[in-house]
N, C-alpha and C positions, 0 to 999 in steps of 0.2 A: 101302256100302249104308246104307239108312235104318235108324237104330237104333229098336228097338221096346222097350217096357217089358217087364220080365222077367215080370210077372204076366200070367197068361192072363185075358182078359176074362170077367166073370161071365156067368151066363145072361141077366141083364137086359141087359147090354151087348151080348151077341150078338144080341139082338133088333134092335138099331140097325143091324146089318149086313144086315137084310132090305131088299129092294128098295122104293124109295119110289114112291108113286102120283103121279098127275098133279097133284092139288090141293096136295099137300105141296110139290112143286117150284114150282108157280105162285105160291102164297102167299109162299113165301120170296123168290122173285125179285122180287116186287112191293115188297119192303121197302126197296129202295134207290132207288126211283123219285124220291122227293123230292130226295135228294142228287144223283141223276143229272141231273135237269132243271135244278136250280140250278147245278150244275157246268158244264153245257153253256152256260148263259147267262153264267156267269163267264168261261170261256175264250173264248167267241165274241164277246161284246159289251162286256165290262168296259172294255178299253182303248179301244175305239171310242167308248163312251159318255163316258168321262172326257175324252177329247180333244175331243169335240164340245161339251162344256159349258165348255170353256176351259182345262183343265189342259194343261200341256206334256207331251209324250210321256214324258219322263224321270220327271215327277211321277206320271203314270199308272202307269208301271212300278214306282215305289216303292209305290203302293197295292197292286198285285198281289203284290209281293214280301212286304209286311207280312202279307198274308193267308196266303201260302204258308208263311212262317216260323211264324206262329201255328198253322197246321194241323199242321206238322211236329212242333212241340213238344207239341201237344195229343194227338197220336197215341200218343206214349210214355206220357204221363200216363194216357190212356184205357186202354191195354193193361194197365198196372199195376193200375188200379182194377178192371177187369173180371176179371183173373186172381185178384185178391184176394177180391172179393165176389160174383162171378158175376152172375146176373140180367141176361142179355143184353138181353131185351126192355125192361127198365126203363131201361137206359142208352140203348138205341135210341130209346125214346120221349122221354127227356129231351133228347137231341141233336136230334131232329126238332122239338121245341118251340122250341129255341133257333134253329135254322135258319129256322123259320117266321116268327119275330118279328124276326129280324135281317136277313134277306135283302132285304126291301123297303127297308130303310134304306140298303143298299149302292147301289141304283139309284133310290131315291126322294128324293134330295136330301141335303144335308149337314146332319145333325142338330146337330153342334157349331156350325156357322155360325148356325143358327136360335137356339141357346141364347145365344151370345155377341153376336149382332147384327152380326157382321162377315162379310164375304164375300171376304176376301183369298185369293189362290191358296195361300198357305202354310197357312192355316187349313183350306181345302178339302182339301188333301192330308192333313193330320193327321186331319180328321174322317172322310174316306172310309177312311183306313187303319185307324182304330179300328173302324168298322163292318165292314170286311173281316175284321179279326182276330176279332171276336166271331162272325161268321158261320162262319168256318172252324173255330173251336173246336167249335161244335155239329156241323158237318160231320164232324169227326174222330171224335167219340164215336159218331155214327150209323154211320160207315163201319167203324170197328174192331169194334164189337159185331156188325154184320151179317156182316162177312167171317169173323170167328172162329167164328160160329155154325155154319158149314158143317161144321167138324170135330166138333162136338158133336151134330149132328143124325144123322149116320150115320158108321160106320167103313168102310163099303164104298167103295172108290176110285171106282167108276163112278157111284155115287150122288153123291159129292162133285163129280165133274166135271159131272154133270147140273145140280146146284145152281148151280155157277159159270157154266155155259153159259146157264141161264135168267136168271141175274142180268145177264149180259152182253147177252142179248137185250132185257131191259127197259132197259138203258142205251141201246141203239139206238132203242127206242121213245121214250125220254125226249128224245133229241136231235131226232128227227123231230117230236115234239110241240112242242118249243120253237120250231122253225122255222115250224111252222104257226101258232102263237100270234103269233110276231113278225111274220109276213107279214100276218096279219089286223090287228094293231095298227098297223103301219106304213101299211097301206092306209086305215084309218079316220082315223088322226091323221097327216096329211101336213104336218108342221110343221118349222120351221128354227130357231126361237128356243131359247135354253137352257132356258127354263121349259117350252116345249112338248116338247122332247126329254126332259126329266125326267118329264113326264106320260106320254110313250110308254113309257119303260122301267119306270115305276111300274106301269103296267097289265100289262106283260109279266111283271113280278115277281109281281104279285097272282095272275094267271091260272096261272102256273107253280106257285106255292105251292098253290093250290086243287087243281090236278090231282095234284100230288105227295102232298098230304095224303090224298086219296081212296085212293091205293094204299098209303099207310102204314096206313090203317085196315084194308085187306084183309090186310096182313101181320100186324097185331096180332091180328086175329080168327082168321085161318086158320093161324097158325104157333104151335105150342105151345112153351113155354119148354123148351129142351133140358136134359135131366137126365142125359145120358150121362156127363158129367164126374164127377158124384158117384157114379154107379152103378159106374163102373170103379174108382175109387179110394176107395170107401167114402163115408161121409157127411161126412168132414172134407175141408177144402180144402187138400190137400197141394200147395203151390205149388212150381213148378219154378224153380230159380235161373236168372237170366239167363246165368250162365256155362255152364250146360248147353248152350245153343244156340251160344255162342261157341266151344265145343270141336268143333263139327261142321263139317267142310268143306262139307257140303251147304248149311248155312245161308248161307255167304258166296256160294256159287254161285247159290242161289235169290234172294238179295238183289240180286245184280248183274243177273240175268235180269229180275226183276220191275221194278227201277228203270229199266233200259234200255227195257223194253217200255212202261212208262208215259211215258217221255220220247218214244218214237216216236209214240205216239198223241196225247199232249197238245200237243206242240210243233207237229206237223203240223196239228192241229185249229185251233190259234191263228192259223196263218198262211195256211191254204189259201184263205180267202175273198179275202184281199188278193192272193194269188198269181195266182188266175185273173183278177182284174180288172186289177191293175196290171202284172203281168209278161206274162200271155198275152193281154191286151186282149180278153177275152171279154165278152159282153153281161152286163148287170147281174143278170139272172135266174140266171146261172150260179153266183153266189156262194151261192145257195140250192140249185140243182139238183145241183151237184157233191157237196156234203156229203150231200144226201138220198140220192144213189145209193150213196155210201159206207156210210151207216147202214143202208139197206135190205139191201145185200149182207151186211153184218155180222150183221144180225138173222137172215137166212135161214141163214147158216152156224152161228151160235150155237145156234139151235134144233136144227139137224141133228146137231150134235156130241153131244147128250145121248142119241142113239140107240145109241151105240157101247158096247162093252165095252172098258174101258181097261186098258192095261199101261204100265209105265214106258217101254218102248221106243216105244209109240205116242205118248205124251206128247211125247217128244223129237222124234219124226219129224214130227208135226203142227206143233210149234212151229218147227222148222227150215224146214218148207215155207212157213209164214207169213212167216218172216224172209226167205226167198229171194224171195218175191213182193214184199216191201217193198224189198229191195235193188235189184232190177231196175227196179221202178216209180220209186223215188227217183232212181236214176241217170238214167233217161230223162227225168224231169221236170226235173232239174237243167239239162239241155242242151236242153230243148224250146223251140224258137222260137215266137213268137206266131203266125206264119203257119200253124203246124201244131197250133193249140190244140185242134182237135177230138179229137186223141188223148187229151186229158185225160179224156174220158168213159170210155174203155177203162181208163185208169189208175185212175179212181175205183172201178171194179169190182174190180180186183186189190188196191187198198188196202183196200177193205171186207172182202174175203176175208182178207187178211193180218192186219188188226186183230183180227178175230174169232179166227183160229187162234192168234195170239200171246197175246191176253188170256185166253182160256179156259184154254189149257194152262199159261200162265205163272202164273195164280192157282192152278190145280190143283197145281202143283209145291209151293206152300206146304202144301197138305194132305198131300202125300207126306212133306214134311219133318216136319210135326207128328206124323203117324202116330197112335199111341195116347197120346202125351204131351199130354193135353188141358188140363191145368192150367197150361200155358204157351202155349196157342194164341193168346191175345189179345196177348201180348208179341210173338210172331212177326208178327202182322198189324200191330201198332202200329209196331214197329221198321222193318219194310219200308216202311210208308207214310211214316214219317219221312224215310227216304232218298229216296223218290219225291217228296214234296212239296218238300223242301229243294232237291234238284237241279233240279226243274222250275222252281221259283221263281227260282233263280239264273240258269238258262239263259234264261228268258223276259225277265228283267230286263236281262241283257246284250244280248240281241237287240233288245228293244224300246227300248233306250236310243239306238239308232242306226237308227230306222225308215226314214229317207230316204236312207241311204247306199247307194251302189252302186259296184262296181268293174268298170269296163268293160275288157274284155280285147281290144278290137280285133276282135271277131267280128261287128260290125255292129249296127245299131239294133234288129234283131229279137231280140237276145240280150244281156242284161245279167246279170252275176253280182251280183244284189242280195241284201240281207240276207233278203228274203222267200224267195228261192230256197234259200238255205242253211237257213232255218227249216222250209220246207215239204218239201224234198227231201233235201238232202245230210246234214243232221244226223240226221233219223229213219232214213235208210238206213244210216248209219254205226252208229247204236245197234243196229239190227236185226242187222247183221253181227257186231258184238261179242257180242251176246246169243246168237246162234246158235252161235258158237264155244264160249262158256262152257257152254251147254246140252249140247253134245256131250261134255263132260268129266264130266257128272253120272252117278252111279250111282243109278238110281231103282228101288226095289222096291215093287211094289204087289201085295198078296196078297188072295185071296178076292174078286176083282172079278166082279160079276154085272151083267147088263143090267137095265134097269128093267122093273118089272112092268106099267107103264102109260105108255108113251112119250107125249110131248106131241103128236107129229105124227099119232098114230092117232085 
């Protein structure tokens, strides 16, 4: 079972178990919009952008890996600082500032090349890797502060799930917004030269940052600094040792489930555009339409999930349902021949549903793990994000190092076991299967769960 603190919550803390209203949930969910829209651009366009301006695929993979490693290390550092000093909104604001000023340099040209006056491929790789690392440090501080806030806004399990579902809904909005921005920019700037391509992506970065910053302002204005941590444990910051979490079996179970869930969504997102074009031979518009269907379905499911009253059993059941959707969809996509590519529209619906079910419940399992142990909540978010970022970076590096390889198995020209098929279908489905098995072994206890006083859909 999930361990709880021995002390009963004070009267002030009990007030945090009351049901949240619509505006509280909305303003919190908006806080990760800047991170989400830049992350969508990062996973969808970074490798494509770098190869289009002349970098080799392996060099482009090195740039992405450097960013993921910096992100992974920064999450641990961020978790320690936030647990030690508190002030979630201050760290969130600082991370957002760093993201704002560094993201444009990732897609806006090699700053190191401009400083040194050299344009060699080696220097480009180093320059873009430095920019990617700085961007991901800011990303990590924003992400950890925002994720760990959930546990200090409310003690009520259903409130926490509602906050996670709203955040996931905004993730889908961010992805759709990015594709709308990219479509407009690519239509206006139809160029082929490296300098023209840099201009395209610079505008995508600027417009994405502008939109994300507007939502960060909504978050900063509408969300109060959580004080529940101090109210429960007194005015002193009695920090929880890292070993406290390492002694819990549930910590390792949640870590595995969360990491595999992130691998499922991130790896499939990075490869799905190439999969529908190169493997299924679909029309060019499908590389935007298929992801759009996925995100729309995820958005609808994410918003719907906050209507429920949650228990530990329901968390496991909904997560398993999402994993099953992914397992069957991934298996079908892995063997799908190009002449049957229209089935991909159906699979995009099931993948969208699966992503939302797994992400919302997977993140909510962190809140169950934390329980009332609020002075260690940032470490939990940081350490789990560390595993997520590092594993995702390594997986994408390995896969992207061999983008053109394929292994024909004699099944005809309609069907090749390409690296893209593995990245889009088999690997995410395998991660979903393992995570479902691990989630089945969990013992989740959620007490005093209530429905929301003002649901978002009403």
